[in-house]
C-alpha positions in Angstrom: 12.4 26.8 1.7 13.8 24.1 -0.6 15.8 21.2 1.0 19.4 21.5 0.2 21.8 18.7 -0.6 24.4 18.0 2.0 27.8 19.4 1.2 31.1 17.9 2.3 34.2 19.8 3.1 36.9 19.0 0.6 40.2 20.5 -0.4 39.2 21.4 -3.9 41.0 21.3 -7.1 44.2 23.4 -7.7 43.4 26.1 -10.2 39.7 26.1 -9.5 38.1 28.8 -7.3 37.4 27.6 -3.8 33.8 28.5 -2.8 34.8 29.2 0.8 37.6 31.6 -0.3 35.2 33.3 -2.7 32.7 33.9 0.1 35.4 35.2 2.4 36.7 37.5 -0.3 33.3 39.0 -0.5 32.2 39.2 3.1 35.5 38.8 5.0 36.4 42.4 5.5 35.5 44.0 8.8 33.3 46.6 7.4 31.4 44.4 4.9 30.8 41.9 7.7 29.4 44.6 9.9 27.2 46.0 7.2 25.6 42.6 6.5 25.2 42.0 10.3 23.4 45.3 10.8 21.1 44.7 7.8 20.3 41.2 9.0 19.3 42.6 12.4 17.6 45.8 11.2 16.2 44.9 7.8 16.5 48.2 6.1 18.9 51.1 6.9 19.9 54.4 5.4 23.5 55.4 4.7 23.7 57.7 7.7 22.3 54.9 10.0 24.9 52.5 8.7 27.7 55.0 9.1 26.6 55.8 12.7 26.6 52.1 13.7 30.2 51.6 12.5 32.6 53.9 14.4 35.6 54.8 12.2 34.3 53.9 8.7 34.8 56.7 6.2 31.9 57.6 3.9 34.1 56.5 0.9 34.7 53.1 2.4 31.1 52.6 3.2 30.0 53.6 -0.3 32.6 51.1 -1.8 31.4 48.2 0.4 27.7 48.9 -0.3 28.5 49.0 -4.0 30.4 45.7 -3.8 27.5 44.0 -2.0 25.0 45.4 -4.6 27.2 44.3 -7.5 27.3 40.8 -6.0 23.5 40.6 -5.6 23.6 40.6 -1.7 22.1 44.0 -1.2 19.6 46.2 -2.9 19.6 50.0 -2.9 16.3 51.8 -3.2 16.3 55.5 -4.1 13.2 57.6 -3.3 12.4 60.6 -5.4 12.4 63.1 -2.6 14.2 66.3 -1.8 16.7 65.6 -0.4 16.9 62.1 -1.9 16.4 59.2 0.5 18.3 56.0 -0.2 17.7 52.8 1.7 19.7 49.6 1.8 18.4 46.1 2.5 19.6 42.5 1.9 18.3 40.5 -1.0 17.1 37.0 -0.5 20.6 35.9 -1.5 22.1 38.1 1.2 19.6 36.9 3.8 20.9 33.4 3.3 24.0 34.4 5.2 22.1 34.6 8.4 22.9 31.0 9.3 26.6 31.6 8.9 26.4 34.7 11.1 24.5 32.8 13.8 27.0 30.0 13.8 29.9 32.5 14.1 28.2 34.1 17.0 27.6 30.7 18.6 31.3 29.9 18.2 32.3 33.2 19.6 30.1 32.7 22.7 31.6 29.2 23.2 35.1 30.8 23.0 34.2 33.2 25.8 32.8 30.4 27.9 36.0 28.3 27.5 38.1 31.0 29.2 
């Protein structure tokens, strides 16, 4: 893995997109976040497996979120030429880079529970 330059939190420049806001726009919805979490944990999942793990998500919403992730280069969709067709979803290298963010959010959540 290549060493990354340190990044400092700054307010940004009015009129220019904020990188934090852009990231949250992409992964900040409940369902998108849970899809990424499940793929980080499991590696590769089929549509039905993703739907089962997220109580309450409609097939339409799941399809839309998967398409958004694919369009943004975070997820890859592999279709197998079988009958019935089998489709599997997994994170790209770009998507896997979110693991550190998810771990830190979990760490923060565990600290919140410990503080009560």
